[in-house]
PDB file of N, CA, C, O and CB in Angstrom:
ATOM      1  N   MET A   1       0.685  16.374  -4.821  1.00  0.00           N
ATOM      2  CA  MET A   1       0.923  15.158  -5.277  1.00  0.00           C
ATOM      3  C   MET A   1      -0.321  14.918  -6.832  1.00  0.00           C
ATOM      4  O   MET A   1      -0.377  13.901  -7.524  1.00  0.00           O
ATOM      5  CB  MET A   1       0.693  14.050  -3.781  1.00  0.00           C
ATOM      6  N   GLY A   2      -1.297  16.376  -7.036  1.00  0.00           N
ATOM      7  CA  GLY A   2      -2.088  16.652  -8.140  1.00  0.00           C
ATOM      8  C   GLY A   2      -1.512  17.598  -8.995  1.00  0.00           C
ATOM      9  O   GLY A   2      -1.861  17.712 -10.170  1.00  0.00           O
ATOM     10  N   GLY A   3      -0.639  18.288  -8.459  1.00  0.00           N
ATOM     11  CA  GLY A   3      -0.027  18.097 -10.312  1.00  0.00           C
ATOM     12  C   GLY A   3       0.655  17.639 -10.654  1.00  0.00           C
ATOM     13  O   GLY A   3       0.765  17.779 -11.873  1.00  0.00           O
ATOM     14  N   VAL A   4       1.888  16.551  -9.853  1.00  0.00           N
ATOM     15  CA  VAL A   4       1.981  15.399 -10.922  1.00  0.00           C
ATOM     16  C   VAL A   4       1.527  14.563 -11.438  1.00  0.00           C
ATOM     17  O   VAL A   4       2.144  13.831 -12.213  1.00  0.00           O
ATOM     18  CB  VAL A   4       2.454  14.887 -10.899  1.00  0.00           C
ATOM     19  N   MET A   5       0.149  14.433 -11.102  1.00  0.00           N
ATOM     20  CA  MET A   5      -0.485  13.581 -12.014  1.00  0.00           C
ATOM     21  C   MET A   5      -0.688  14.430 -12.833  1.00  0.00           C
ATOM     22  O   MET A   5       0.267  14.326 -13.603  1.00  0.00           O
ATOM     23  CB  MET A   5      -1.593  12.834 -11.675  1.00  0.00           C
ATOM     24  N   LYS A   6      -1.340  15.240 -13.188  1.00  0.00           N
ATOM     25  CA  LYS A   6      -1.589  15.915 -14.282  1.00  0.00           C
ATOM     26  C   LYS A   6      -0.714  15.763 -14.754  1.00  0.00           C
ATOM     27  O   LYS A   6      -0.600  14.836 -15.555  1.00  0.00           O
ATOM     28  CB  LYS A   6      -1.922  17.006 -14.326  1.00  0.00           C
ATOM     29  N   ASN A   7       0.383  16.672 -14.450  1.00  0.00           N
ATOM     30  CA  ASN A   7       1.752  16.827 -15.814  1.00  0.00           C
ATOM     31  C   ASN A   7       2.216  15.426 -16.192  1.00  0.00           C
ATOM     32  O   ASN A   7       3.188  15.298 -16.936  1.00  0.00           O
ATOM     33  CB  ASN A   7       3.427  17.740 -15.225  1.00  0.00           C
ATOM     34  N   PHE A   8       1.506  14.279 -15.671  1.00  0.00           N
ATOM     35  CA  PHE A   8       1.986  13.456 -16.029  1.00  0.00           C
ATOM     36  C   PHE A   8       0.920  12.484 -16.947  1.00  0.00           C
ATOM     37  O   PHE A   8       1.295  11.468 -17.531  1.00  0.00           O
ATOM     38  CB  PHE A   8       2.598  13.035 -14.953  1.00  0.00           C
ATOM     39  N   GLY A   9      -0.486  12.998 -16.957  1.00  0.00           N
ATOM     40  CA  GLY A   9      -2.159  12.987 -17.522  1.00  0.00           C
ATOM     41  C   GLY A   9      -2.601  11.171 -16.542  1.00  0.00           C
ATOM     42  O   GLY A   9      -3.148  10.110 -16.843  1.00  0.00           O
ATOM     43  N   ALA A  10      -2.058  11.671 -15.543  1.00  0.00           N
ATOM     44  CA  ALA A  10      -3.177  10.452 -14.801  1.00  0.00           C
ATOM     45  C   ALA A  10      -4.111  10.465 -14.174  1.00  0.00           C
ATOM     46  O   ALA A  10      -4.422  11.615 -13.863  1.00  0.00           O
ATOM     47  CB  ALA A  10      -2.855   9.747 -14.047  1.00  0.00           C
ATOM     48  N   GLU A  11      -4.857   9.608 -13.750  1.00  0.00           N
ATOM     49  CA  GLU A  11      -5.898  10.151 -13.321  1.00  0.00           C
ATOM     50  C   GLU A  11      -6.229   9.420 -11.885  1.00  0.00           C
ATOM     51  O   GLU A  11      -7.038   9.889 -11.084  1.00  0.00           O
ATOM     52  CB  GLU A  11      -6.948  10.067 -14.402  1.00  0.00           C
ATOM     53  N   TYR A  12      -5.522   8.255 -11.681  1.00  0.00           N
ATOM     54  CA  TYR A  12      -5.179   8.358 -10.015  1.00  0.00           C
ATOM     55  C   TYR A  12      -4.110   8.193  -9.412  1.00  0.00           C
ATOM     56  O   TYR A  12      -3.220   7.849 -10.189  1.00  0.00           O
ATOM     57  CB  TYR A  12      -5.758   7.589  -9.298  1.00  0.00           C
ATOM     58  N   GLY A  13      -3.735   8.295  -8.206  1.00  0.00           N
ATOM     59  CA  GLY A  13      -2.231   8.337  -7.523  1.00  0.00           C
ATOM     60  C   GLY A  13      -2.279   7.674  -5.823  1.00  0.00           C
ATOM     61  O   GLY A  13      -2.880   7.827  -4.759  1.00  0.00           O
ATOM     62  N   LEU A  14      -1.045   6.747  -6.541  1.00  0.00           N
ATOM     63  CA  LEU A  14      -0.833   6.620  -5.314  1.00  0.00           C
ATOM     64  C   LEU A  14       0.210   7.163  -4.314  1.00  0.00           C
ATOM     65  O   LEU A  14       1.298   7.175  -4.890  1.00  0.00           O
ATOM     66  CB  LEU A  14      -0.814   5.631  -5.302  1.00  0.00           C
ATOM     67  N   LEU A  15       0.302   7.548  -3.244  1.00  0.00           N
ATOM     68  CA  LEU A  15       1.508   7.474  -2.624  1.00  0.00           C
ATOM     69  C   LEU A  15       1.700   7.224  -1.324  1.00  0.00           C
ATOM     70  O   LEU A  15       1.181   7.407  -0.222  1.00  0.00           O
ATOM     71  CB  LEU A  15       2.056   8.412  -2.807  1.00  0.00           C
ATOM     72  N   VAL A  16       2.888   6.607  -1.986  1.00  0.00           N
ATOM     73  CA  VAL A  16       3.147   5.718  -0.455  1.00  0.00           C
ATOM     74  C   VAL A  16       4.614   6.185   0.323  1.00  0.00           C
ATOM     75  O   VAL A  16       5.647   6.700  -0.106  1.00  0.00           O
ATOM     76  CB  VAL A  16       3.321   3.769  -0.837  1.00  0.00           C
ATOM     77  N   SER A  17       4.103   5.673   1.890  1.00  0.00           N
ATOM     78  CA  SER A  17       5.268   6.260   3.040  1.00  0.00           C
ATOM     79  C   SER A  17       5.565   5.099   3.715  1.00  0.00           C
ATOM     80  O   SER A  17       4.835   4.108   3.724  1.00  0.00           O
ATOM     81  CB  SER A  17       4.760   7.482   4.218  1.00  0.00           C
ATOM     82  N   TRP A  18       6.419   5.181   4.173  1.00  0.00           N
ATOM     83  CA  TRP A  18       6.318   3.868   5.099  1.00  0.00           C
ATOM     84  C   TRP A  18       6.635   4.316   6.738  1.00  0.00           C
ATOM     85  O   TRP A  18       6.704   3.548   7.697  1.00  0.00           O
ATOM     86  CB  TRP A  18       7.586   2.613   4.524  1.00  0.00           C
ATOM     87  N   SER A  19       6.810   5.876   6.737  1.00  0.00           N
ATOM     88  CA  SER A  19       6.955   6.392   8.448  1.00  0.00           C
ATOM     89  C   SER A  19       5.461   7.304   8.424  1.00  0.00           C
ATOM     90  O   SER A  19       5.294   8.033   9.401  1.00  0.00           O
ATOM     91  CB  SER A  19       8.761   7.680   8.907  1.00  0.00           C
ATOM     92  N   GLY A  20       4.307   7.298   7.295  1.00  0.00           N
ATOM     93  CA  GLY A  20       3.623   7.927   7.586  1.00  0.00           C
ATOM     94  C   GLY A  20       3.060   8.961   7.459  1.00  0.00           C
ATOM     95  O   GLY A  20       3.910   9.563   8.116  1.00  0.00           O
ATOM     96  N   PHE A  21       2.156   9.970   7.114  1.00  0.00           N
ATOM     97  CA  PHE A  21       1.922  11.196   6.244  1.00  0.00           C
ATOM     98  C   PHE A  21       1.966  12.716   7.338  1.00  0.00           C
ATOM     99  O   PHE A  21       1.714  12.846   8.536  1.00  0.00           O
ATOM    100  CB  PHE A  21       0.212  10.945   5.396  1.00  0.00           C
ATOM    101  N   LYS A  22       2.225  13.301   6.713  1.00  0.00           N
ATOM    102  CA  LYS A  22       1.808  14.698   8.182  1.00  0.00           C
ATOM    103  C   LYS A  22       0.818  15.119   7.319  1.00  0.00           C
ATOM    104  O   LYS A  22       0.748  15.139   6.090  1.00  0.00           O
ATOM    105  CB  LYS A  22       3.169  16.322   8.778  1.00  0.00           C
ATOM    106  N   SER A  23      -0.223  15.579   8.539  1.00  0.00           N
ATOM    107  CA  SER A  23      -1.634  15.696   8.709  1.00  0.00           C
ATOM    108  C   SER A  23      -1.907  16.790   7.387  1.00  0.00           C
ATOM    109  O   SER A  23      -2.853  16.425   6.689  1.00  0.00           O
ATOM    110  CB  SER A  23      -2.089  16.284  10.401  1.00  0.00           C
ATOM    111  N   SER A  24      -1.304  17.940   6.977  1.00  0.00           N
ATOM    112  CA  SER A  24      -1.561  18.729   5.803  1.00  0.00           C
ATOM    113  C   SER A  24      -1.756  17.606   4.332  1.00  0.00           C
ATOM    114  O   SER A  24      -2.357  17.945   3.313  1.00  0.00           O
ATOM    115  CB  SER A  24      -0.158  19.871   5.673  1.00  0.00           C
ATOM    116  N   ILE A  25      -1.133  16.327   4.531  1.00  0.00           N
ATOM    117  CA  ILE A  25      -1.142  16.052   3.473  1.00  0.00           C
ATOM    118  C   ILE A  25      -2.449  15.039   3.427  1.00  0.00           C
ATOM    119  O   ILE A  25      -3.121  14.811   2.421  1.00  0.00           O
ATOM    120  CB  ILE A  25       0.178  15.638   3.102  1.00  0.00           C
ATOM    121  N   ILE A  26      -2.628  14.562   4.558  1.00  0.00           N
ATOM    122  CA  ILE A  26      -3.916  13.818   4.816  1.00  0.00           C
ATOM    123  C   ILE A  26      -4.802  14.543   4.768  1.00  0.00           C
ATOM    124  O   ILE A  26      -5.705  13.966   4.162  1.00  0.00           O
ATOM    125  CB  ILE A  26      -4.080  13.174   5.917  1.00  0.00           C
ATOM    126  N   ASN A  27      -5.171  15.743   5.129  1.00  0.00           N
ATOM    127  CA  ASN A  27      -6.291  17.193   4.954  1.00  0.00           C
ATOM    128  C   ASN A  27      -5.550  17.613   3.049  1.00  0.00           C
ATOM    129  O   ASN A  27      -5.793  18.811   2.900  1.00  0.00           O
ATOM    130  CB  ASN A  27      -5.762  19.109   6.784  1.00  0.00           C
ATOM    131  N   GLU A  28      -5.131  17.301   2.291  1.00  0.00           N
ATOM    132  CA  GLU A  28      -5.177  18.057   1.087  1.00  0.00           C
ATOM    133  C   GLU A  28      -5.410  16.462   0.366  1.00  0.00           C
ATOM    134  O   GLU A  28      -6.296  16.474  -0.489  1.00  0.00           O
ATOM    135  CB  GLU A  28      -3.642  19.204   0.647  1.00  0.00           C
ATOM    136  N   THR A  29      -4.859  15.340   0.552  1.00  0.00           N
ATOM    137  CA  THR A  29      -6.132  14.417  -0.616  1.00  0.00           C
ATOM    138  C   THR A  29      -6.621  14.209  -0.202  1.00  0.00           C
ATOM    139  O   THR A  29      -6.924  13.127  -0.704  1.00  0.00           O
ATOM    140  CB  THR A  29      -6.227  13.366  -1.395  1.00  0.00           C
ATOM    141  N   ALA A  30      -7.494  14.400   0.989  1.00  0.00           N
ATOM    142  CA  ALA A  30      -9.133  13.866   1.449  1.00  0.00           C
ATOM    143  C   ALA A  30      -9.887  14.482   0.432  1.00  0.00           C
ATOM    144  O   ALA A  30     -10.862  13.805   0.107  1.00  0.00           O
ATOM    145  CB  ALA A  30      -9.807  14.402   3.083  1.00  0.00           C
ATOM    146  N   LYS A  31      -9.759  15.534  -0.171  1.00  0.00           N
ATOM    147  CA  LYS A  31     -10.484  16.257  -0.638  1.00  0.00           C
ATOM    148  C   LYS A  31     -10.260  15.745  -1.974  1.00  0.00           C
ATOM    149  O   LYS A  31     -11.161  15.940  -2.789  1.00  0.00           O
ATOM    150  CB  LYS A  31     -10.314  17.571  -0.302  1.00  0.00           C
ATOM    151  N   GLN A  32      -9.289  15.164  -2.323  1.00  0.00           N
ATOM    152  CA  GLN A  32      -9.562  14.157  -3.664  1.00  0.00           C
ATOM    153  C   GLN A  32      -8.965  11.935  -3.147  1.00  0.00           C
ATOM    154  O   GLN A  32      -8.008  11.201  -3.397  1.00  0.00           O
ATOM    155  CB  GLN A  32      -7.999  15.171  -5.411  1.00  0.00           C
ATOM    156  N   PHE A  33     -10.337  11.825  -2.346  1.00  0.00           N
ATOM    157  CA  PHE A  33     -10.002  10.841  -1.887  1.00  0.00           C
ATOM    158  C   PHE A  33     -10.179   9.605  -3.294  1.00  0.00           C
ATOM    159  O   PHE A  33      -9.481   8.630  -3.575  1.00  0.00           O
ATOM    160  CB  PHE A  33     -10.853  10.724  -0.522  1.00  0.00           C
ATOM    161  N   PHE A  34     -11.112  10.031  -3.791  1.00  0.00           N
ATOM    162  CA  PHE A  34     -11.354   9.203  -5.394  1.00  0.00           C
ATOM    163  C   PHE A  34     -10.165   8.411  -6.311  1.00  0.00           C
ATOM    164  O   PHE A  34     -10.165   7.252  -6.725  1.00  0.00           O
ATOM    165  CB  PHE A  34     -11.837  10.400  -6.493  1.00  0.00           C
ATOM    166  N   GLU A  35      -8.865   9.789  -6.516  1.00  0.00           N
ATOM    167  CA  GLU A  35      -7.809  10.232  -7.228  1.00  0.00           C
ATOM    168  C   GLU A  35      -6.757   9.509  -6.762  1.00  0.00           C
ATOM    169  O   GLU A  35      -6.189   8.483  -7.138  1.00  0.00           O
ATOM    170  CB  GLU A  35      -7.598  11.598  -7.169  1.00  0.00           C
ATOM    171  N   ILE A  36      -6.577  10.535  -5.547  1.00  0.00           N
ATOM    172  CA  ILE A  36      -5.102  10.144  -4.597  1.00  0.00           C
ATOM    173  C   ILE A  36      -5.419   9.290  -3.665  1.00  0.00           C
ATOM    174  O   ILE A  36      -6.585   9.467  -3.311  1.00  0.00           O
ATOM    175  CB  ILE A  36      -4.352  11.360  -3.755  1.00  0.00           C
ATOM    176  N   ARG A  37      -4.816   8.309  -3.025  1.00  0.00           N
ATOM    177  CA  ARG A  37      -4.995   7.097  -1.780  1.00  0.00           C
ATOM    178  C   ARG A  37      -3.678   7.135  -1.231  1.00  0.00           C
ATOM    179  O   ARG A  37      -2.706   7.234  -1.981  1.00  0.00           O
ATOM    180  CB  ARG A  37      -5.394   5.374  -2.297  1.00  0.00           C
ATOM    181  N   LEU A  38      -3.569   7.075  -0.143  1.00  0.00           N
ATOM    182  CA  LEU A  38      -2.343   7.242   0.969  1.00  0.00           C
ATOM    183  C   LEU A  38      -2.284   5.811   1.441  1.00  0.00           C
ATOM    184  O   LEU A  38      -3.272   5.264   1.931  1.00  0.00           O
ATOM    185  CB  LEU A  38      -2.651   8.409   2.373  1.00  0.00           C
ATOM    186  N   TRP A  39      -0.708   4.993   1.239  1.00  0.00           N
ATOM    187  CA  TRP A  39      -1.290   3.997   1.998  1.00  0.00           C
ATOM    188  C   TRP A  39       0.788   4.709   3.238  1.00  0.00           C
ATOM    189  O   TRP A  39       1.482   5.718   3.363  1.00  0.00           O
ATOM    190  CB  TRP A  39      -1.710   1.708   0.795  1.00  0.00           C
ATOM    191  N   THR A  40       0.748   3.648   3.605  1.00  0.00           N
ATOM    192  CA  THR A  40       1.765   3.594   4.334  1.00  0.00           C
ATOM    193  C   THR A  40       2.014   1.984   4.644  1.00  0.00           C
ATOM    194  O   THR A  40       1.491   1.223   3.830  1.00  0.00           O
ATOM    195  CB  THR A  40       1.534   4.512   5.527  1.00  0.00           C
ATOM    196  N   HIS A  41       2.901   1.269   5.948  1.00  0.00           N
ATOM    197  CA  HIS A  41       3.840   0.143   5.312  1.00  0.00           C
ATOM    198  C   HIS A  41       3.063  -0.668   6.041  1.00  0.00           C
ATOM    199  O   HIS A  41       3.436  -1.838   6.130  1.00  0.00           O
ATOM    200  CB  HIS A  41       5.572   0.053   5.511  1.00  0.00           C
ATOM    201  N   LYS A  42       1.653  -0.210   6.821  1.00  0.00           N
ATOM    202  CA  LYS A  42       0.393  -1.884   6.954  1.00  0.00           C
ATOM    203  C   LYS A  42      -0.634  -1.934   5.531  1.00  0.00           C
ATOM    204  O   LYS A  42      -1.205  -2.947   5.128  1.00  0.00           O
ATOM    205  CB  LYS A  42      -1.160  -1.683   8.765  1.00  0.00           C
ATOM    206  N   GLU A  43      -0.677  -1.042   5.119  1.00  0.00           N
ATOM    207  CA  GLU A  43      -1.639  -1.364   3.712  1.00  0.00           C
ATOM    208  C   GLU A  43      -0.387  -1.697   2.933  1.00  0.00           C
ATOM    209  O   GLU A  43      -0.929  -2.180   1.939  1.00  0.00           O
ATOM    210  CB  GLU A  43      -2.736   0.095   2.911  1.00  0.00           C
ATOM    211  N   ILE A  44       1.103  -1.789   2.655  1.00  0.00           N
ATOM    212  CA  ILE A  44       1.422  -2.073   1.653  1.00  0.00           C
ATOM    213  C   ILE A  44       1.738  -3.667   2.169  1.00  0.00           C
ATOM    214  O   ILE A  44       1.923  -4.534   1.315  1.00  0.00           O
ATOM    215  CB  ILE A  44       2.448  -1.091   1.049  1.00  0.00           C
ATOM    216  N   SER A  45       1.777  -3.922   3.290  1.00  0.00           N
ATOM    217  CA  SER A  45       2.382  -5.521   4.171  1.00  0.00           C
ATOM    218  C   SER A  45       0.668  -5.699   3.438  1.00  0.00           C
ATOM    219  O   SER A  45       0.639  -6.029   2.253  1.00  0.00           O
ATOM    220  CB  SER A  45       2.878  -5.712   6.729  1.00  0.00           C
ATOM    221  N   GLU A  46      -0.476  -5.510   4.053  1.00  0.00           N
ATOM    222  CA  GLU A  46      -1.374  -6.423   3.754  1.00  0.00           C
ATOM    223  C   GLU A  46      -2.204  -6.510   2.605  1.00  0.00           C
ATOM    224  O   GLU A  46      -3.215  -7.189   2.422  1.00  0.00           O
ATOM    225  CB  GLU A  46      -2.032  -6.438   4.601  1.00  0.00           C
ATOM    226  N   GLU A  47      -1.647  -5.757   1.904  1.00  0.00           N
ATOM    227  CA  GLU A  47      -1.751  -6.171  -0.071  1.00  0.00           C
ATOM    228  C   GLU A  47      -0.904  -7.137  -0.745  1.00  0.00           C
ATOM    229  O   GLU A  47      -1.258  -7.815  -1.709  1.00  0.00           O
ATOM    230  CB  GLU A  47      -1.320  -4.867  -1.092  1.00  0.00           C
ATOM    231  N   PHE A  48       0.719  -7.174   0.049  1.00  0.00           N
ATOM    232  CA  PHE A  48       1.622  -7.302  -0.912  1.00  0.00           C
ATOM    233  C   PHE A  48       0.777  -8.925  -0.567  1.00  0.00           C
ATOM    234  O   PHE A  48       0.208  -9.638  -1.393  1.00  0.00           O
ATOM    235  CB  PHE A  48       3.527  -6.789  -0.728  1.00  0.00           C
ATOM    236  N   LEU A  49       0.962  -9.191   1.082  1.00  0.00           N
ATOM    237  CA  LEU A  49       0.941 -10.957   1.615  1.00  0.00           C
ATOM    238  C   LEU A  49      -0.907 -11.353   1.208  1.00  0.00           C
ATOM    239  O   LEU A  49      -1.279 -12.492   1.489  1.00  0.00           O
ATOM    240  CB  LEU A  49       1.388 -11.168   4.035  1.00  0.00           C
ATOM    241  N   ARG A  50      -1.598 -10.697   0.780  1.00  0.00           N
ATOM    242  CA  ARG A  50      -3.298 -10.887   0.272  1.00  0.00           C
ATOM    243  C   ARG A  50      -2.792 -11.376  -1.344  1.00  0.00           C
ATOM    244  O   ARG A  50      -3.549 -12.143  -1.939  1.00  0.00           O
ATOM    245  CB  ARG A  50      -4.572  -8.979   0.316  1.00  0.00           C
ATOM    246  N   TYR A  51      -1.641 -10.968  -1.964  1.00  0.00           N
ATOM    247  CA  TYR A  51      -1.523 -10.890  -3.327  1.00  0.00           C
ATOM    248  C   TYR A  51      -0.623 -12.058  -4.502  1.00  0.00           C
ATOM    249  O   TYR A  51      -0.616 -12.345  -5.699  1.00  0.00           O
ATOM    250  CB  TYR A  51      -0.962  -9.579  -3.345  1.00  0.00           C
ATOM    251  N   TYR A  52       0.385 -12.616  -2.628  1.00  0.00           N
ATOM    252  CA  TYR A  52       1.519 -12.753  -3.192  1.00  0.00           C
ATOM    253  C   TYR A  52       1.073 -13.978  -3.558  1.00  0.00           C
ATOM    254  O   TYR A  52       1.992 -14.615  -4.073  1.00  0.00           O
ATOM    255  CB  TYR A  52       2.777 -12.557  -2.471  1.00  0.00           C
ATOM    256  N   ASP A  53       0.060 -14.576  -3.513  1.00  0.00           N
ATOM    257  CA  ASP A  53       0.217 -16.470  -4.127  1.00  0.00           C
ATOM    258  C   ASP A  53       0.037 -16.136  -5.507  1.00  0.00           C
ATOM    259  O   ASP A  53       0.294 -17.046  -6.295  1.00  0.00           O
ATOM    260  CB  ASP A  53      -1.240 -17.916  -3.562  1.00  0.00           C
ATOM    261  N   GLN A  54      -0.469 -14.682  -6.143  1.00  0.00           N
ATOM    262  CA  GLN A  54      -1.021 -14.555  -7.750  1.00  0.00           C
ATOM    263  C   GLN A  54       0.308 -14.249  -8.505  1.00  0.00           C
ATOM    264  O   GLN A  54       0.489 -14.579  -9.676  1.00  0.00           O
ATOM    265  CB  GLN A  54      -2.284 -13.164  -8.058  1.00  0.00           C
ATOM    266  N   MET A  55       1.371 -13.482  -7.614  1.00  0.00           N
ATOM    267  CA  MET A  55       2.054 -12.547  -8.238  1.00  0.00           C
ATOM    268  C   MET A  55       3.167 -13.666  -9.703  1.00  0.00           C
ATOM    269  O   MET A  55       2.868 -14.760 -10.182  1.00  0.00           O
ATOM    270  CB  MET A  55       3.044 -11.590  -6.749  1.00  0.00           C
ATOM    271  N   ASP A  56       3.845 -13.180  -9.865  1.00  0.00           N
ATOM    272  CA  ASP A  56       5.075 -13.856 -10.708  1.00  0.00           C
ATOM    273  C   ASP A  56       5.909 -14.518 -10.040  1.00  0.00           C
ATOM    274  O   ASP A  56       6.348 -14.255  -8.920  1.00  0.00           O
ATOM    275  CB  ASP A  56       5.912 -12.993 -11.401  1.00  0.00           C
ATOM    276  N   ASP A  57       6.234 -15.724 -10.964  1.00  0.00           N
ATOM    277  CA  ASP A  57       7.182 -16.814  -9.934  1.00  0.00           C
ATOM    278  C   ASP A  57       8.535 -15.598  -9.194  1.00  0.00           C
ATOM    279  O   ASP A  57       8.938 -15.637  -8.031  1.00  0.00           O
ATOM    280  CB  ASP A  57       8.188 -18.494 -11.280  1.00  0.00           C
ATOM    281  N   GLU A  58       9.027 -14.546 -10.359  1.00  0.00           N
ATOM    282  CA  GLU A  58       9.916 -13.910 -10.468  1.00  0.00           C
ATOM    283  C   GLU A  58       9.734 -13.175  -8.926  1.00  0.00           C
ATOM    284  O   GLU A  58      10.346 -13.509  -7.912  1.00  0.00           O
ATOM    285  CB  GLU A  58       9.901 -13.159 -11.811  1.00  0.00           C
ATOM    286  N   ILE A  59       8.731 -12.093  -9.042  1.00  0.00           N
ATOM    287  CA  ILE A  59       8.784 -11.809  -7.506  1.00  0.00           C
ATOM    288  C   ILE A  59       8.669 -12.954  -6.381  1.00  0.00           C
ATOM    289  O   ILE A  59       9.268 -12.744  -5.326  1.00  0.00           O
ATOM    290  CB  ILE A  59       7.667 -10.891  -7.224  1.00  0.00           C
ATOM    291  N   LYS A  60       8.149 -13.808  -6.487  1.00  0.00           N
ATOM    292  CA  LYS A  60       8.553 -14.713  -5.586  1.00  0.00           C
ATOM    293  C   LYS A  60      10.013 -15.498  -5.460  1.00  0.00           C
ATOM    294  O   LYS A  60      10.308 -16.417  -4.696  1.00  0.00           O
ATOM    295  CB  LYS A  60       7.648 -15.539  -5.727  1.00  0.00           C
ATOM    296  N   GLU A  61      10.747 -14.901  -6.360  1.00  0.00           N
ATOM    297  CA  GLU A  61      11.930 -15.684  -6.224  1.00  0.00           C
ATOM    298  C   GLU A  61      12.987 -14.658  -5.501  1.00  0.00           C
ATOM    299  O   GLU A  61      13.908 -15.030  -4.774  1.00  0.00           O
ATOM    300  CB  GLU A  61      12.441 -16.269  -7.727  1.00  0.00           C
ATOM    301  N   LEU A  62      12.695 -13.349  -5.823  1.00  0.00           N
ATOM    302  CA  LEU A  62      13.408 -12.196  -5.096  1.00  0.00           C
ATOM    303  C   LEU A  62      12.880 -12.179  -4.231  1.00  0.00           C
ATOM    304  O   LEU A  62      13.695 -11.987  -3.329  1.00  0.00           O
ATOM    305  CB  LEU A  62      13.525 -10.966  -5.512  1.00  0.00           C
ATOM    306  N   ILE A  63      11.122 -12.334  -3.528  1.00  0.00           N
ATOM    307  CA  ILE A  63      10.664 -12.173  -2.655  1.00  0.00           C
ATOM    308  C   ILE A  63       9.848 -13.370  -1.582  1.00  0.00           C
ATOM    309  O   ILE A  63       8.656 -13.338  -1.273  1.00  0.00           O
ATOM    310  CB  ILE A  63      10.136 -11.305  -3.135  1.00  0.00           C
ATOM    311  N   PRO A  64      11.215 -14.736  -0.996  1.00  0.00           N
ATOM    312  CA  PRO A  64      10.069 -15.722  -0.842  1.00  0.00           C
ATOM    313  C   PRO A  64      10.152 -15.553   0.258  1.00  0.00           C
ATOM    314  O   PRO A  64      10.989 -15.107   1.043  1.00  0.00           O
ATOM    315  CB  PRO A  64      10.021 -17.116  -1.284  1.00  0.00           C
ATOM    316  N   LEU A  65       8.646 -16.176   0.301  1.00  0.00           N
ATOM    317  CA  LEU A  65       7.838 -16.501   2.025  1.00  0.00           C
ATOM    318  C   LEU A  65       7.016 -17.490   1.877  1.00  0.00           C
ATOM    319  O   LEU A  65       6.171 -17.673   1.001  1.00  0.00           O
ATOM    320  CB  LEU A  65       6.803 -15.256   2.774  1.00  0.00           C
ATOM    321  N   LYS A  66       7.425 -18.391   3.164  1.00  0.00           N
ATOM    322  CA  LYS A  66       6.994 -19.171   3.878  1.00  0.00           C
ATOM    323  C   LYS A  66       5.950 -19.229   4.782  1.00  0.00           C
ATOM    324  O   LYS A  66       6.023 -19.017   5.993  1.00  0.00           O
ATOM    325  CB  LYS A  66       7.700 -19.375   4.255  1.00  0.00           C
ATOM    326  N   LYS A  67       4.676 -19.620   3.936  1.00  0.00           N
ATOM    327  CA  LYS A  67       3.469 -19.900   5.023  1.00  0.00           C
ATOM    328  C   LYS A  67       3.922 -20.813   5.804  1.00  0.00           C
ATOM    329  O   LYS A  67       4.564 -21.808   5.467  1.00  0.00           O
ATOM    330  CB  LYS A  67       2.087 -20.402   4.502  1.00  0.00           C
ATOM    331  N   ILE A  68       3.354 -20.256   7.680  1.00  0.00           N
ATOM    332  CA  ILE A  68       3.763 -21.188   8.945  1.00  0.00           C
ATOM    333  C   ILE A  68       2.480 -21.046   9.512  1.00  0.00           C
ATOM    334  O   ILE A  68       1.891 -20.074   9.037  1.00  0.00           O
ATOM    335  CB  ILE A  68       5.101 -20.713  10.020  1.00  0.00           C
ATOM    336  N   TRP A  69       1.706 -21.798  10.531  1.00  0.00           N
ATOM    337  CA  TRP A  69       0.940 -22.005  11.227  1.00  0.00           C
ATOM    338  C   TRP A  69       1.402 -21.968  12.287  1.00  0.00           C
ATOM    339  O   TRP A  69       2.278 -22.716  12.720  1.00  0.00           O
ATOM    340  CB  TRP A  69       0.399 -22.804  11.011  1.00  0.00           C
ATOM    341  N   VAL A  70       0.494 -20.465  13.239  1.00  0.00           N
ATOM    342  CA  VAL A  70       1.590 -20.493  15.032  1.00  0.00           C
ATOM    343  C   VAL A  70      -0.007 -20.722  16.126  1.00  0.00           C
ATOM    344  O   VAL A  70      -0.965 -21.206  15.523  1.00  0.00           O
ATOM    345  CB  VAL A  70       2.854 -18.016  15.629  1.00  0.00           C
ATOM    346  N   VAL A  71      -0.101 -20.569  16.795  1.00  0.00           N
ATOM    347  CA  VAL A  71      -1.390 -21.027  17.688  1.00  0.00           C
ATOM    348  C   VAL A  71      -1.366 -19.344  18.178  1.00  0.00           C
ATOM    349  O   VAL A  71      -0.527 -18.551  18.607  1.00  0.00           O
ATOM    350  CB  VAL A  71      -1.127 -22.578  19.189  1.00  0.00           C
ATOM    351  N   ASN A  72      -2.904 -19.336  17.810  1.00  0.00           N
ATOM    352  CA  ASN A  72      -2.939 -18.131  18.299  1.00  0.00           C
ATOM    353  C   ASN A  72      -3.535 -17.623  20.145  1.00  0.00           C
ATOM    354  O   ASN A  72      -4.725 -17.462  20.418  1.00  0.00           O
ATOM    355  CB  ASN A  72      -3.787 -17.589  17.171  1.00  0.00           C
ATOM    356  N   GLY A  73      -2.408 -17.459  21.146  1.00  0.00           N
ATOM    357  CA  GLY A  73      -2.888 -16.835  22.155  1.00  0.00           C
ATOM    358  C   GLY A  73      -3.568 -16.288  22.905  1.00  0.00           C
ATOM    359  O   GLY A  73      -3.629 -16.389  24.130  1.00  0.00           O
ATOM    360  N   ASN A  74      -3.999 -15.810  22.365  1.00  0.00           N
ATOM    361  CA  ASN A  74      -5.468 -14.259  22.450  1.00  0.00           C
ATOM    362  C   ASN A  74      -6.712 -15.760  22.922  1.00  0.00           C
ATOM    363  O   ASN A  74      -6.849 -16.812  22.297  1.00  0.00           O
ATOM    364  CB  ASN A  74      -6.130 -12.908  19.836  1.00  0.00           C
ATOM    365  N   ASP A  75      -7.329 -15.384  24.011  1.00  0.00           N
ATOM    366  CA  ASP A  75      -8.282 -16.287  24.485  1.00  0.00           C
ATOM    367  C   ASP A  75      -9.601 -15.167  23.413  1.00  0.00           C
ATOM    368  O   ASP A  75     -10.797 -15.435  23.294  1.00  0.00           O
ATOM    369  CB  ASP A  75      -8.365 -16.446  26.650  1.00  0.00           C
ATOM    370  N   ASN A  76      -8.949 -14.083  22.854  1.00  0.00           N
ATOM    371  CA  ASN A  76     -10.355 -13.789  21.965  1.00  0.00           C
ATOM    372  C   ASN A  76     -11.554 -14.902  20.856  1.00  0.00           C
ATOM    373  O   ASN A  76     -12.536 -14.398  20.311  1.00  0.00           O
ATOM    374  CB  ASN A  76      -9.737 -12.733  20.941  1.00  0.00           C
TER     375      ASN A  76
END
């Protein structure tokens, strides 16, 4: 990943995997925490939902979401 970033002159990188990462990738990028981040499906989903309201209408038309309220069945 770091090599690809250098080839393109990028200061920061984001590696995304829907299925997770091997421990070798996690260990390698841990050394470069401030330059390279790893995101799984969890981070992608959380960030997408966090900023959905601020996205362009074109994106919202491609991925239309509707907010719903549900009762939380947990006793917490």
